[in-house]
N, C-alpha and C positions, 0 to 999 in steps of 0.2 A: 927806625920804624915809625910809621904813621900813628900807631896805636899800641901802647905798651901793655894793654890788658886784653887784647883781642883773643877770641877763641880760635882764630886761624890766621896767622901771619908768619912771615919768615924772612930771615936771611939777609946777608950783605952782598955786595957786588964783587964778583970775580969773573974771570973769563970762563965761558961755558961753551963747549961744542958738543951737542947732543947726538944721540944715535939717529935721530930723524932729520939731521941736516940743519939744525938750528944753531946759529952762532950769535953770541952776545959778547961784547967786549967792553971792559971798563965798569965803573961804578955808577955812572949816570943812567938816565933813561933814554938818551939819544940813541936812535936806531931800534928801540924796543917797539914791537908791534903786538898788540893784544887782539885776538879774535873773539868777538862778542856775539853770543846768541841774542840778537836784539829783540826777539819775540818771547824769550823765556820769562818765567815767573808769573805772578798773579796780575801784574800791572803792565807788562810788556815794555814798549818803547819809552813811555813816560819815566819809568824807573831806570832802564838800562842807559838811555841816552842822557837823561838828567844826571845819573851817577857819573857817567863819563865826563860830563862838563865839570863836575866838582873835582874829580880826580885829575883832570888835565891841569888845573891850577897847581896841584901838589907835585906833579911829575912832568915838568917841561921836557919836551922832546919825545914823549910817548905818542904813538900813533895807534889808531884803531881800524880794524876791518870789521864792519858790522853787517851781519847777515840777517835778512828778514824781508818782510813785505814793504817795499819802498813806498807804496801808497800810504801805508799806516805810519811809516817812520818819517816821511818827508815833512809833515806839518810839525812834528816834534823837533826835528833837526832845524827847521826854520827859527825855532825859539832859542836854539843853542848854536849860534854861528861859530863859536869857538870849536865845538865838536865837529861840525860840518867841515871846517877848514883842515882838520887833521885826520879825517876819516875817509875810508873807502867804503862805499855802500854796495853790497852785493845782494841783488834782489832774489828772493825765492818766495813762492806762494805757500810753501808748506811750513807749518809750525807745529811742534809737538805739544799737545795739551798736558796739563798736570795730571789728568786722570788716566792716560793711556798706559797699558801694560808695556813692558819692554819689548815683547815680541811684536805687538801692534806698532809701536814706534819704529822699530827696525824695518818692518814691512812697508809702512807708509812713508817713512822719512828717510830711507836709505838713499844717500847721494843727492837728496833734494831738499831736506829740511834745514832750517837755520841752525839747529843744534848739530846735525851731522857735519855741515859745511864748516862750522867754527872749529870743530875738532880736527877735521881733515886739513885745515889750514896749518895746524901744528905739524901734522905728518909731512906735508909738502914743504915746510920751511917758510911758508908765507907769513906765519906768526910764530912767536916763541911760546905762547901760552894761550889756552882757550878758557873762556869764562862763560858760565851759564847760570841763570837763576831758575832753570826749568826743572822738569821731572827728574828726580834723582835716579830712579831705576833706569829710565831711558838713557840718561847721560852716562851712567856707568856701563850699560850694555854697549852703547855706541862707542864709547872710549876704548873699551876692551877689544871690540871688533876692529876698529880703525888703527889704534896704536899698538895693540898686542901687549901682553904682560912681559915683564923682565924674566930672564932665566931664574929658576927657582921660585917663581911666584905663580900660584894657581889662581888666586883671586885678588883683585885690587882691594884696598882698604881706604876709607875716608878718614883723614886725620886732621886734627885741629888743636890749637893751643887752648887750654882751659884755665881761666884765672883761678888761683888757689891762694891759701893763706901764706904760702912761701914765695909766690910769684906766678909761674905758669907751669903746667904739665901738658905733655902731648897725650891726647886720648884718641884711640882708634880701636875698633872701627865704629863710625857714627852712622852707618846705614847702608854701606855698599854691599856687605856680604851677610846674608842670613844663614845661620846654622853652619859655621865653618868647622872643618875637621880640626883635630888636635894639631896636626902639622901645619895647617893654614894659620892657626893662632900663633905658632912658632914663627912663621914667616912674618906675621904682623909685628911680633916682638922685635925681630931683627930690623925691619923697616922703620918702626917707630923709634927704636934706639938710635938708628942712624940719623933720622930726621931731627930728634931732640939734640943730638950731639952737634949737628950743623947749626941749629937755631941758638942753643944756649951757650955753646962753646965749652960745655962740660966734657972732660976727657972720657968719662964713663958714666953716663946717666943710668940711674937705677930703673929697673923694669919690674912692674907688678902685674899679675893676672887678676882681673876683677872676679870676685867669687862671693858666695853668700856667707863666708866665714874664713878665718885664717887657718883652721885646722885642716890637716892633710886629707882627712876622710870626707870632707864636705865638697859639694859641687858636682857638676855633671862629669861624665866619663871623659868628655872631650877636654874640659878644663884641667882635670886631674892628670890626664895623659900629657897634655901640653906642658904642665909644670914639671912632670918627670923628664921630658925631653930637655927642657931648658935647664934643669938642675943637673942632669947627669951626662950630657953629651959634650961638655967642654966648649960650648959656643962662646965667642969673645964678647959677652955682655954681662952686666952685673944684675943677676936675677934676685930680686928681693923676696919673691914668694907671692902668696895670695894677698890681695887687698880687698877691702869692703867698700861699699858705696860712699860712706862718709870720708874715706881716705882720699877720694878724688879732690874734694874741696880743701882738705888738709894739706894736700901736696905731699903725701907720704912718699910717693915715688915720682920720678921725673917722667915716666911713661906708664900709662895705664892701658892694658890690652884687654879687649872684650870683643864679643861678636856684634854685628851691626844692629841686631834686634834690640839687645840690651843697651848698647851704646846710644842708639837713637832715643830710646825711652828715657835714659838718664839725662840726655841733652835737653829734651823737651820738658822734662820735669824741672830741671834747673832753670830754664827760661821762664816757665810758669811761676816758679817760686819767686824769682826776681820781680816779675810783674806784680805778684801779690804783695810783696814787701813794699814796693813803690806805692801801690794803692793804699796800703795800711798807713804808710807815712803821710801820704797826702791827706787822708781822712783825719789822722791824728792832729796834723798841723792846722786843720780848719775847725777843729772841734770846739774851741773856746777862744775868747779874746786873748787870754794869757798865752795860749799856744801860738796865736798869730804874732803876738809881740815877741815871743821867744824865737820865732822863725826869723824875724827881722834881724836879730843879733847873730843867728847861726846860719843865715842863708848861704854864705860862702861855702860852709862845710856841706850843706845839703846839696848845693849845686855840684860840688865835686863828687859827692856820692852818687848823684843822679847820672853824671857823666860816666862814672865807673860801672854803673849797673845798666847803662843803656845797651840793649842787645844789638843795636846797629853797629856799635864799635867792635863787636865780636863776630862780625859777619865774614865768611869766607873760609872754606876748608879745601884741602888738597887730596886728590886721589893719588895714593902711593902704589907703586908697583907697575906703573905703565911706562912705556918707552916715549914719554912726552908728558907735558904739564897740563893738567886740567883742574880748574878751580870751580868749586860749587858755591854759589851764593844762595842764601835763604830765599825761597820763592816768594815770601810775603813781605820782603823788605821794601823800603822806599829808596829814593835816589841817594840819600846820604848813606844808607846802609850798603847800597850797591857800590858806592865809591870806596868804602872800606874793603869790599871784596876785590876791587881793582888794585888797591894797595897790596893785598895779598899776592895778586897775580904779578905785579911789578917786582915784589920782593923775591918770590920764588924763582922768577925768570932770571934774576941776577946772580944766582948761585948754581954751582955745578951739581945740582941735587940728583939728577938722574944717574950720573956716573958714580957719585959717592954711595948712593943706596945700592946700586948694582954691585959695587965692589964689596960692600958688606954682605950682600946676599951670597957671595962666593963662599962664605963660611958654611953654607948649607950643602955645598957639593958633597955628594956621597952619603949624606945623612938621610936615611930612609925613614918614612913615617912608621910608627909602631903598628898602626892599623889604618885601614881605609873605610872602616865600617860606618863612620859618622860623616862622610862627605855629603854635602847638600848643596843645592843650587844657591848662587849668590843672592838672588831675589826669588820670591815665590814663582816667578815666571821666567827666570833666566834660562832654565834648561831648554825651553822652547825658543828663547830669545837669541841665544848665542848662535846666530846664523853665520855662515862663513861665505 
């Protein structure tokens, strides 16, 4: 792995032949093609192409298909001849903004936008994995329309590794599905357990449902109902029960399942807390002459801590439940952070992830949801966005 403390990375290399015609052989990156939404994120080509340049050094043999406005990307490519030499540039005038609703993005960018074309490259077999730093809701809606969900999956989930006191835990959903039903939470649990098993090598990762307490009477009806299904239906996973917010950082379970609304808030809260701690440390180390002298003796430890807390090294999360691989980068990251998201894309493309998760989802065959009363759209706009 390029980064052992990342919030989203995965997997070693084995032969993979996916449902969408993608073939990867061997453990290296030779023959691996990544489709990049070159216009995605807050900073566009400066970040995406600059990140590709950094990642190209770490992954010899990888190639890129970069979709976007060639006039905007060409001056940046001229600064990074290494990327230009291993990339195919596909021009499109349409880029999805960070503010667009999924329905707007689908109407305006269907079959023409850099985001759509990057995902479609995975479906056609032109690339093995798509990567975008763009609008999460639009990316999820487009990925679902283009790649479709696996059998027994109603909604995709955004999953990533979260650094904990024990190592890392898989946390999902981090923003793909708002207001999932109880049965959709069960689907997340099965996918997250399969993902964790592939990543960690654990035979049976433990699974917890995020809740406001560990008592059975606490929580929303969806969460309590999901726990009942996980506990009583004989699914082949090790269900720990409810976990609370502080259990995520403790690493109480190997997998933490929640809805996208709560998961995204937890993620942003953790990121903000890390930044606050770094600022507090920086201020404390400058507060006096003795503090500055002390830093000189401990600077190695502080630099190691700074690297571990650097959010860029935690960049990159994967949509689970799709018939293809789509990685989401943080929209506000810089080139170095985007390079870590490329590391994620390389790693997940080297494993038979789609087939392994699909096989585990077979355990849901014949299992009926207790109720459908709590089904809600994956994003506030997706009921309108899910155009066929």
